[in-house]
Phi, psi and omega in degrees: 000138181292130184231105175274160178286128177284133186274134173277118184294344180271354182288140181290150178261140182299141181289142178271134180302143180283327185272098181237098181256353181274185181278130176232154184256046176233144178254122180275137177274131180259148177287165178304141183280145179224146177276129183287150179297147178281002180301133182294345176295342178302327183292341179265004177081017181287171183293156184271153179292147180286345184269018182297149176287154174269129182291144172303333180298338182292343178296334179298323181293333183274351184283131180251125179281146182299322181300323183287328183280335185285331189259120174288160181278098181243017183293134183235010176216128184235128184236136178232134175248122182204188173050062177292143179229138179269139179233130181239123176241182181292338186242347182200162172238132181211166181246136171248153181235143176281134177242111179259132181233132172235131185209155174247011182288141185288335182286349176268139182286336180227167180268345181220142179221151174222121178224168175242137182225149174252172187303319183295336175290319176297320179296320177300315180300314180299317180297319180293321179293319178292326179292318182281331183228075189297336182246019167265151183270094178284131182300152183280153171266156171296154181302147180290320180239150182260144179300141180302133178095346182279308181197146180288136181293135176071016169279173188299318181296318180296316181296318180295318178299313180295321179301314180297318181293320178293323176298315179297318180303309182293323181287330174293322175294316181298330180276350184277131185294336181255311183298326182292343179265005181292140177294326178294323177295319178297316179298317180302319185282334191245332188282141173287169189305314183290326177292320178295318178299320178293322181293324180298327182288349183276000181289177180296150182287176183298316182295324179294316179295322179296320178297318177298319180296317180298316179297320179295318179295317180298319180294322180295317180295318182290321179075178179248148183260326187229059178295133177304144185300326181296328179279333170297319179295319178297317180297318178297318179297315182297319179298314180292319179297321180298316180297316181295313183293321178297317179296314181296322179297314180293318180296317180296319176298320180292321178298315180297317180298315181291324178294323177296318179295317178298319181298319179297324178294316181295323180300333180284343183284321184306306180300329179293317177298319180296315178296321180297322182298339180286346182241004179233093184298323183283346182241018184303307184293313178300320180293319178293322178294321177300315179299319180292319179298315179297321179297316180294317179296326176296319179295320178293323178295321178299319179293321179295316178297318179298321179295317177299319183290329187257345185240313183274308185302316180298323179293315178300315183291324178299320181281341167297315178293325179299324181297324176293322176298316180297318178298320179294321178297316179296323177296318180294322176297316179298323179297321178295317179293321180298320178294321178297316179295321180296321178294322178295320177296320179296322179293317179298319178296319180297322182286327186262359179300133176274126182261006186300308184294313181294327180292317179299313180297321182292316181295321179298318180289317182297324180294329179289325182266003173083025179267152179284119181300319181296318179296318178297319181296317179296319178298319179295319179296318178298317179297319180296316179296321179297318179295320178294317179298318180296318178296319179298320178296318178296320180295320178299317179295318179293326178296317177296318180296318180293319179297317178297317180298316180296315183293318180292322179293316179299317179294317182288330177297315178297318180295317181295317180300318180296316178294318180299314182295322177294318180296312182292320178299317180295319180294317179294319179296316179297319179294317179298317180296319179293323177295318177299316179298317181298311183290327177294318180294316179295322176299316179297323179299310185285330174292325175296322177296314180297319179298319180295325180287324176294319179297316180295321178294321178295318178294324178294322178294321178297321181293323180293322179293324181284000000 
């Protein structure tokens, strides 16, 4: 029996690194936005006045999406991925992650489990789910390797990014009404390392997998002739969606890169203003205020860039990967239909084959060897009927398989679209809210500067009059 480690609720949880510059698949909730006081004390980092106005952007936080209100909280399995550890052996270096599971499901022997998994274990789980449910939309995993120049493999940012993505992967499975009930998912969450390794060996052999691959390739080459129109529509949607998401992902990465470069340029201005103030007695205060304003705006820009990197970009990139998953699901559905159509064609050919020529040749040969022509004819007819019956049975099974594949894909497609729209809406709303907060803070910084200069100019005029 699979035995996971029962988690002690009093045990401390490993601290999450503060410096997270990579892509993560978590959305941070922001507090209601507020317009900062025009008080010049703001430049010194003092506390804000309680009488601040409430930003219109805060209305976004009060908005409730219909999707969120329709679904009651019935979740009965909670999974957390954390505490990455590096392992170095003589032949490889790899990272393992702690997987904590809490559940009230009766099929689990305990309510809490703790195991450690590496990336290839997550990949195994995804492969098993796709094998068992070829037309369900299994959530994507983060890429195994990172493009050259993006981030160094196994540095802190990369590990943190992957941890977040793996956490999202498991929780999407846990939220799925069918995938979450998979025996392979249960084994992944509960089995210790040696038990999982033993379970992996129970899969189909090499020849079986090779046969499946050959059939899939043959079906792909043959193609489908009468794909239902609804799946043509899905395929068109996925192609268009893929182009849009890929473009948005690349543009967002470029925006973040350019904003970082701009921020580095601005950071160089502050020290120049400070140095300048030492040689301009009449401009000491304005120059120091300029340096302070730029410093504050730089901090706000860093937060905005961090928000884009941690909230918007990961969602866009996840759905870029989702489009590849969707294309693979549609291909697997088409392969099932192609096999069904091929069997029907074989049956039609079998039924319409003319036996005249072969029968004449057979009877001529049989008469020479002294066989009874009627007996031979009956044997041929029996063999022919047997082959037709066998083909019909295979076609019936394939018809059931195709119907099941179509129904599961249609149902999961609707579920995926609803989840996708909620995710993107939440990411866009969070980004809009953060932008409002960013510009309001920067506006307050520069208005405070203007107010201080007007006050100083007024005081200077009063001194001149006296």
